[in-house]
N, C-alpha and C positions, 0 to 999 in steps of 0.2 A: 306696265309690269307686262311678263312678258314670260309662259313657259313654254320648255319646249316639246315636241309631240305625243313623248310618251309623261310629262305632268314630272318628269324626277325634276327638273331645276327651273328655277327662277329666275328669271332672269329682270335687273331694274337697272331702266338708264334715268342718263339726270341732262336735261339741257342746258346744255354750256358747261354739260363738266367734259373734264377728256379721263371719262371712265365708265368701266360697266358690273354694274355688280351683280356676283350669283349664288344665289343659296339651294345648297344640295338636299328637298325634298323629302329623301330617304336618311339620310341620319337627324339623330335627335341628341340632344338642343338641334334644331338652325344653328349654321353657322354662316358670315356672310365671307364670300373673297371677291378682295376687289382687283378687279382685273384695270390697268390703264392702257388707254387707248389714246394717243395724243394727240392723232392725226383726226383724230374724231372733232368735230365742231357742234354740233348738236343734239347728236345721241337720240333721234326721235322713236327709230322702228328698229325691229328685231326680226328678221327671214329665218327659216329653219331651211335646210334640206329634208327633203324626202328618205334621208338611210339616218335623218337623226344626230349626223357627225360633227358636219357646221351650218 
């Protein structure tokens, strides 16, 4: 699990799955959004830019 720099979103990776799950921590109840990443084979680490935009 990875939080972005201001902890407003939680990103969940899944080993061996071509998807990334995102939870907006500012909205209640929490909802999970699934983002397909078909070229991703491992999905283990997430890195955020200094400006928190990418």
